[in-house]
C-alpha positions in Angstrom: 91.8 55.5 46.5 93.5 53.9 49.3 92.8 55.4 52.9 95.3 55.5 55.6 95.5 52.1 57.5 96.3 54.4 60.7 98.1 53.3 63.8 98.1 49.3 62.9 101.2 50.1 60.0 103.3 51.4 62.8 103.5 47.8 63.9 104.9 46.3 61.4 108.6 45.1 61.4 109.7 46.9 58.2 108.5 50.5 59.7 110.5 49.7 62.9 113.3 48.8 60.6 113.0 52.4 59.4 112.4 54.2 62.1 116.1 52.1 63.2 117.5 53.5 60.3 116.5 57.2 60.9 118.5 57.0 63.9 122.2 55.6 63.0 124.5 58.3 63.9 127.4 59.3 61.6 130.0 56.7 61.5 132.9 56.4 63.0 136.2 56.9 61.7 137.9 53.7 60.1 141.0 52.1 62.2 143.8 49.6 61.5 142.2 45.9 63.0 144.2 44.6 66.1 144.8 40.7 67.5 142.1 41.6 70.2 139.6 42.6 67.7 140.1 39.2 66.2 139.0 37.4 69.3 135.7 35.8 69.8 133.4 38.5 71.6 131.0 37.5 74.4 129.2 41.2 74.2 125.7 42.0 72.2 125.6 40.2 68.7 126.0 42.4 66.0 122.9 44.4 64.9 121.4 43.9 61.3 123.3 46.0 58.8 121.8 49.3 57.5 121.5 48.1 54.2 119.6 44.7 55.7 116.9 46.7 57.4 116.4 49.0 53.7 116.2 45.6 51.9 113.5 44.8 54.9 111.6 47.9 54.6 111.6 47.6 50.6 110.2 44.2 50.9 107.5 44.7 53.3 106.0 48.0 51.5 106.3 45.5 47.5 104.3 43.2 49.2 101.8 45.3 50.4 101.3 46.7 47.0 101.2 43.1 45.6 98.2 42.6 48.4 96.6 45.4 47.6 96.6 45.2 43.4 95.5 41.9 43.6 92.5 42.9 45.6 92.1 45.6 42.9 92.5 43.1 40.6 89.2 40.5 41.7 87.0 43.5 42.2 87.6 45.9 39.4 87.4 42.9 36.4 83.8 44.7 36.4 83.0 48.2 36.6 80.5 48.4 40.1 79.7 50.9 43.1 81.1 49.4 46.4 78.3 50.8 48.0 75.3 50.3 45.5 72.1 49.3 47.5 70.6 47.3 44.6 72.1 45.6 41.6 69.6 46.1 38.8 69.0 43.1 37.2 65.2 43.8 35.7 63.3 46.7 34.7 61.5 47.0 38.2 63.4 45.0 40.7 61.7 44.1 44.0 62.4 46.9 46.5 65.3 46.1 48.9 67.2 43.6 47.1 67.5 42.3 43.5 67.6 38.6 42.2 70.7 37.5 40.5 70.0 34.4 38.2 71.2 31.3 39.1 72.6 29.4 35.7 73.6 26.6 37.3 73.7 24.6 40.8 76.4 26.2 43.5 77.6 24.9 46.1 79.5 27.0 48.8 82.1 24.9 51.2 81.2 26.4 54.6 83.0 23.6 56.9 85.3 25.5 59.1 83.2 29.0 59.4 81.8 30.8 61.8 77.9 31.2 62.2 75.2 32.3 64.2 71.9 30.0 64.9 71.5 26.2 65.8 73.8 23.7 64.6 71.3 21.5 63.4 69.6 24.2 60.9 69.0 23.2 57.5 68.3 26.4 55.8 71.1 29.1 56.3 71.9 32.5 54.7 75.7 33.7 53.7 76.6 37.1 53.7 78.7 39.3 51.8 79.7 42.6 53.2 82.0 45.2 53.8 82.6 46.7 57.6 83.3 50.1 55.4 79.7 49.8 53.5 77.3 52.3 54.9 74.6 50.1 53.2 75.9 47.2 55.1 76.0 48.9 58.4 72.4 50.1 57.9 71.5 46.6 56.9 73.1 45.4 60.5 71.1 47.6 62.5 67.5 47.7 61.1 67.9 44.5 59.0 69.5 42.1 60.6 67.5 42.4 64.2 64.6 41.3 62.5 66.0 38.5 60.9 67.9 37.2 64.2 64.6 37.8 66.2 62.6 36.0 63.4 64.8 33.2 62.2 68.4 32.9 63.9 67.2 32.5 67.5 64.1 30.4 67.0 66.7 27.9 65.4 65.1 27.9 62.3 68.4 28.8 60.3 72.2 29.7 60.1 73.7 32.9 59.3 77.1 33.0 57.6 79.1 36.2 56.6 82.2 36.9 54.2 84.1 39.5 53.1 84.0 41.4 50.3 85.8 44.8 50.9 85.7 47.9 48.4 89.0 47.9 46.2 92.1 49.5 47.2 90.2 50.0 50.6 93.3 49.0 53.0 90.2 49.9 55.9 88.5 47.9 55.4 90.8 44.7 54.4 92.2 45.7 57.8 88.6 45.4 59.8 88.7 42.3 57.9 92.1 40.9 59.2 90.6 42.3 62.7 87.5 40.3 62.5 89.0 37.5 61.5 91.9 37.6 64.4 89.3 38.2 66.9 87.8 35.2 65.9 90.9 33.5 67.0 90.0 34.1 70.3 86.2 32.9 70.2 85.3 37.0 69.6 84.5 37.0 65.9 80.8 38.2 66.1 81.2 40.7 69.0 84.3 42.2 66.8 82.1 42.0 63.5 79.4 44.0 66.0 81.7 46.6 66.9 83.4 47.8 63.5 80.2 48.0 62.1 78.5 50.0 65.3 82.0 52.5 65.6 81.8 52.6 61.4 81.5 56.4 61.2 83.0 57.3 64.4 86.6 56.5 63.5 87.8 57.1 59.8 90.7 55.3 60.5 90.6 52.3 62.2 92.1 51.4 65.7 91.8 47.5 65.7 93.6 47.9 69.0 91.2 49.8 70.9 88.1 46.8 70.1 90.8 44.4 71.3 90.8 46.1 74.7 87.3 46.5 74.9 86.4 42.9 74.0 89.0 41.5 76.3 91.4 40.0 74.1 94.8 39.2 74.5 96.4 42.0 72.9 100.0 40.2 72.1 97.9 37.8 70.3 95.8 39.8 68.5 98.6 42.0 67.5 100.5 38.9 66.2 97.8 38.0 64.4 97.3 41.1 62.7 100.9 41.8 61.8 101.3 38.1 60.2 98.9 38.4 57.8 98.2 34.6 58.0 93.8 35.8 57.4 94.7 37.4 54.0 94.3 34.5 51.8 90.7 34.0 53.5 89.7 37.5 52.7 91.1 36.8 48.6 88.9 33.6 48.5 86.1 35.3 50.0 86.2 38.0 47.3 86.8 35.1 44.5 84.0 33.3 45.2 81.5 36.5 45.3 82.7 37.0 41.6 81.9 33.6 40.3 78.6 33.9 41.6 78.3 37.6 40.1 78.3 39.4 43.1 80.2 43.1 42.8 77.9 45.0 45.8 77.5 45.1 49.2 75.4 43.8 50.9 74.4 40.4 49.0 73.2 37.3 50.3 73.1 33.6 49.2 70.3 31.9 50.3 70.1 28.1 50.8 70.0 24.7 52.6 73.0 22.8 54.5 74.1 19.4 53.5 73.2 16.5 56.5 77.4 16.6 57.0 77.5 20.5 57.6 80.4 21.2 55.1 78.3 22.4 51.9 75.6 25.2 50.9 73.5 24.2 48.2 72.4 27.8 46.8 69.2 28.4 45.4 68.7 32.2 45.2 71.2 35.0 45.3 70.0 38.6 46.5 71.8 41.7 46.4 70.8 44.4 48.5 69.6 44.9 51.9 66.8 47.8 52.6 64.3 45.7 53.2 63.5 42.3 54.9 60.6 41.0 52.5 63.0 39.6 49.6 65.3 37.5 52.6 61.9 36.4 54.4 60.4 35.1 50.9 63.1 33.1 50.2 63.6 31.8 53.5 60.0 31.3 54.4 60.0 29.2 50.9 62.9 27.0 51.7 61.6 26.4 55.3 58.2 25.0 53.8 60.0 23.0 51.6 60.7 19.5 53.0 64.2 18.5 53.0 66.0 16.1 50.2 63.3 18.2 47.7 
C-alpha cells in the first residue's frame, strides 16, 4: 500500500499549480479590443493559462505513478516480505543471517559511493537496506555498533550502503532521496542515522526537520528533493540487489575491494541481521586471507 508522503509533496511545483487553479476567480465578461490594447505593455508578464497549469498537474501526477510502477515491477517479480529477517536457503539456516549461494563471480561498481571506514581497507561490506524496515533499524541499533567497534574504527574494512525500499513504499523512497540529498552537502551518514533513529516517531516523514537539525542549506536540500535527480540511483540499487537474488532487508554483500578502489568482488551474500556471528565469520575469513588469493 502506498503511504502518504507527507509535507514533501506540498513542495512540488505542480501542487502549487493546483492551488493557483483553485484560487482563480470568476472570468470577466468579454469586451471589444481597442488600439490601446494592441500596444506592447511594460506591465507584469502574463501568467500561465489555467489549462497549462492543469496540464502540468496531470503530467506531475503521471510521473509519480510511473516512478512507483517502476519500483513495484523491480521488487515484485518475486514475492518476498520486505521486512523478512531471514530468507531461508537451507533447512537449518544459521541464526541471524542466511547465505545466498553465489553461482558466479560478482563484481559491484562502488566508485564514488559513500562509505565508512579506512580508504585503504581491502575488506568491505555493502548493505542493502530500507529506511522503513524495522529489522534494518534494529540492526543499526544493535549489530552495527559492534561492527563499527571491531572492524570499521580499527581500519579493517569499508562499509557501504545501498537503498532497497519496499515496493510501492513512497515514504521509504522519500527517505532514501533525503539521505542522498544530504550527501550532496557531506552529511549522508548523519541523515542515515537520524532516519533510522526516528523511524517509529514519525509515520509521515518530514525531511526538512532533519535537514534543519543537521544544519543543512535547506533551500539546496529542498531543491534536490523536488528535482528527483537521485531517483535513478535508487532504481539502479534495486536492480543490483535483484541480480544477486536479494529481495529482503537487511542484506549484505561481503567481499574485497580492488587496488583501484572501484570494484567490490563479492565472496558471500547474507540476508538477515539479527546476529553478528555470520558477518563476523565472513569478515574474519577475508581479513585472514592474504591479498591476491
